[in-house]
TORZA-372084 format. One record per residue (C-alpha): x, y, z. Coordinates in steps of 0.001 Angstrom, whole numbers, plus 500000, padded with zeros to 6 digits. Layout:
N
XYZ...
***
This chain:
447
455613513756989601455608510737991634454186507587990490451932504878992510453623501736994130451143500319992206452390501410988811455990500832990260455343497043990664453766496680987320457116498618985176459494496121987012457090493378986795457057494156982487461251495052982940461887491604983854459230489847981450461265491356978780464723490511979955463511486705980324461950486841976510465522488529975265467246485669976958465280483015975255465291484596972413469107485338972629470201481310972885471971479035970196471455479709966900470037476164965494472319476645962354475213477108964493477314473894964059477596472242968052479660469646969788478089466152968195477954463246971016478535459571969829475210458072967585472458457157970009473786459206973151471135460450975392468979463543974191469851467277975300466222467883974554462642467336975470460608468511972320458348466189970859459077464219967201456943466895965508458846469883966880462383467900966440461060467869962587459640471251962215462992473080964043465904473542961133469167472353962321472196471767960139475868470514960082478395471422957304476850470362953863473499470897954709471419474296954432467550474918953105468635473982949615471302471370949709472742468105951245475992467817950223477091463913950013481107462395949314481795459004948066485254457079946602484571454848943807486834452922942054485989454494938375489226453377936950492429450741937907491674446892938933488226446842940441486744449413937728483893447029937464481966448875940527482869451720939301479096451785937756477751451560941384478769455311942262476749456580938595474110454604939024473899456437942861474308459719941257471510459278938150469306458309941086469826461121943496469188463632939776465700461699939676464858462434943252466113466190942565464063466405939611461259465362941607461845468057944535464489466807946044464317465254949595461814467854952196462737470556949332466194470164949237468806469131946355471317466898946859474712466950945664476724464081945018480504464766944913482797461603943970486240461008943380488003458001941564490212456180944744491137453337941882490559450909944530493756452189945939493788452724950099496489455785949866494088457350947354490781456932949489492416458880952048493172461519949832489444461347948936487799461369951936490100464329953255489013466597950602485529465357950806485250466042954604487856469297954389487411471146951069483753470166949684482100470038953397480268467090953137477769466341955484478578462444955238479919459976953308478164457352951864479142453829950066482572454261949231483351451278947887485794448397948800486730446783952312490421448145952365489338451299951173486972452014953583489810450447956437491766453290955416489515455728956567487617454275959236489412455982962159489517458939960323485705459425960103485192458094963489487768460414964719486185463625962837482339462096963664481512461944960251478647459517959165480460456680956993477694454884956030476111452173954084480198451286952822479682449153949852481804446162951607480005443005952947482873442925956057481973441634959510484286444625961199481572446982960112478704446249962545480835443307964876482016446384967359479789449428966428480708450939970024484349451383969066483443452861965704479772454138965958480234456228963009480552453393960456478011450831958900477603448447956063474866447949954209474603444916952143474814440769954160478677440464955734481037438307954065481304435945956598477935434930956812478071434395953592480974432053953634478715429902956187475844429970953978478004428088951359479734425531954647475916424568955479475279423874951383478335422057951307477813420123954852474482418392952921475189418649949433479020417955949116480315416563952760483304415334951352484299418031949430487652419091949116488060422860948826490822424694946691490601429152947834491268432308945787491505435021947729492655438460947054495352439096949722493870441769951682491267442428954504488706441320951903489652438236951059490799437325954295487238438250956109485728435734953950488181433189954671488122433302958272484062432914957754484512430081956225486748427947958213485020429502961535482060427878960066483968424435959443485405424561962358487679421565963128487139420396959853488720423058958276491605421354958188490690418570956185488192420191954204490522422787953209493279421200950502494491424060949142494738428281949225496090430815947371496182434653947336496798436876944976497511441377944833495199443881943285498439444558941122498792441122939749498060440692935724496989437128936400495525434957938462496651431606936423499119430312937929497255430167941098494516428209939536497122425747938305498509425031941420495005425019943401493956422298940870496354420385941177495991419775944863493054417839943690490163419597945244486545418943943552485167422549944955487227425726944145485928429183946390486371432159944023486975434794946816488043437766944106486770440942942850485143441263939309488408441426937240490317438632938601487089436333939543486722436317935620490360435480935344489813432661937759486913431010935435488980430785932632491925429688933785489992427103935162488846425580932198491635426340930716493408423863933151490971421372932098489364421732935743485439420923936471485143421749940115481826423219942036482631426841942192481498428860945460481716433081943567481699435108946206478356437097945485480315439994945575481426439060941565477894437406940636477153440504937810476597438612934515477786441499932544480805442453934341482074438984935344480396435760933702479441437199929866483482437881929304483982434503930860481344433090928931483027434506925657486494432958926234485242429730926814485017429448930714482486426330932078480068428346933670478019424913934075477740424432938065478453427628939846476904428547943425476460432023944952474041434230947226472002436595946085469588439125947913469003441649944928466389440835942479468480440323938989466967442751936287467681440309933910465775437427934754462420436280933051461237435540936417460833439769937263459825440647933573456430441794935232457595442979938910457042446652939112459987447157940933462082445561938050460404447868935570460625451032937790464230450454937657464776449536934179462058452936933111465128454711936027467807453334934167466277454362930652465784457854931544468719458753933837471718456771932884471078455236929752474596454288929293474655451798932042473563448047931599470108447777933427470793443807933643474297444732935236473332443454938996475725446563940396473449448671938857470232447926940570472783447654943781473072450981943622469739451705942857468820450080945577471251451687948554470320455352947145466676454177947569467702452583951484469664456201952063466502458645950651463758456443952035464999455008955224467406458047956105467255461612954634463421461569954452462994460703957720465559463344959005463306465963958198464821469522958990467289467928961592470514467634959204473098467103961603475671464355961656473915463350964774470640463145963230471959461292960144473461458246962052470421457875964462468404457737961349470580455250959698470789453198962874467316453417963523465311451726960468462703449235960996461376446752958947461659448863955746461201447439952277463113448103949386461311445980946551464223445279944314465504443161947117464441439575946960460685438979948692460895438828952125463718440686952605463390443677955149465874446263956346466350446527960252468803448401962174469440449535965694471085452539967807474043451975970154471733453121973612469571449893972081469595446358974221471005444840970649472904447357968778472752446183965070474516448195962250474089445137959658470890446393957947470164443547955400470788440190956897469096437589954375470526435997951055469190433162948894471665430382947569471313430249943636472832428574940784474243430377937662472207428975934381474441429486931345472301428854928430469041430948930186471952433668931627469985434090935111471011433129938534468201430037939416467239430419942855466699427765944972466390427124948175464330429012951132465443433087952053468345432228954524468547435125957813472699435386957703471733437189961367471287433589962731474676432530961568476598434639963875
***
């Protein structure tokens, strides 16, 4: 029986609708890995923020139940004092997981010991990316170590974020390495703060400098010379270097003392900073000491030096995190929460070690500033988007008034320096604490 024309037309319309629906349902799977554009690139969909959060998108290392993160730390070797940072971060993630994770997902934190050796860091990064299949690399420690994996991770388009080094390179030219960013204030700006202080307090200072002979040490030195400008050759009377394989820096300190300098700038990691403080006292040298912030730990650096008779009466540094051993923070809720965390989740760690509060603070920055905001969009591109789009994030363990801010590549002024404020402090040997003085200085304005 022949169907009426109106029925034929209706059936054709229904068939067309069915084809459209089938095409819509047969598109790309949200869980399928796609070619990842550079962070800060143009959006490929016009979905609202709410829709973007609700739609699940995953890259390698993420799923409905897990966020897999990797890092490399010197748990042994010449910079082993920093290893506790990795342990405190691991403890923080354990706490987060016990509290339900991040948006219902547990964090798996995979670390390896690179012994502060760039070659081992390369092996570590490749293992984490290619075998462990992590979503991103977080807080790997050391300037030479991160430099060794910088190009590789950017070529792989793997986020390399909040690295544990203040080298200026991590934010100087983000367009050339858009997948890498720092966290702490940069070394060159810190050096500029010391120069500013010297110009006011010791305008005729004669400075001797000990520095680690690698990118880390040279970055501090370059910042110091830049800040001095034409006066650099007059102010700096002697320089000496050391390698991380050296057994001691005593000979270098002796040479620096013989220069007649009245100011000693120590650009060294904890082991060698301790040695330098001891050696200066042993050779009868009592200069004003500028101690780079990466070695300001009282338990790891100053206490061991004091035990060997070092004179610690005239040491200046810069600080941006509250010192958990300082009585002025005894009733501070953030420090009380931190100490309760240490007692429960990292009982073997020293709660008064600044490296531990550093780990706690940077881990909190990642969770609050990046992972929670990423929602269900756990692609590498979105991790970088969130990390570079932080606005006035307050982490309460930082000094009062310090906020975390970043901006992405497609903004008028890309900013890959999350923390850009510090305050000067002088060590108080009798109280075993750093006494803050002056105002919080916006480091960003020193550039």
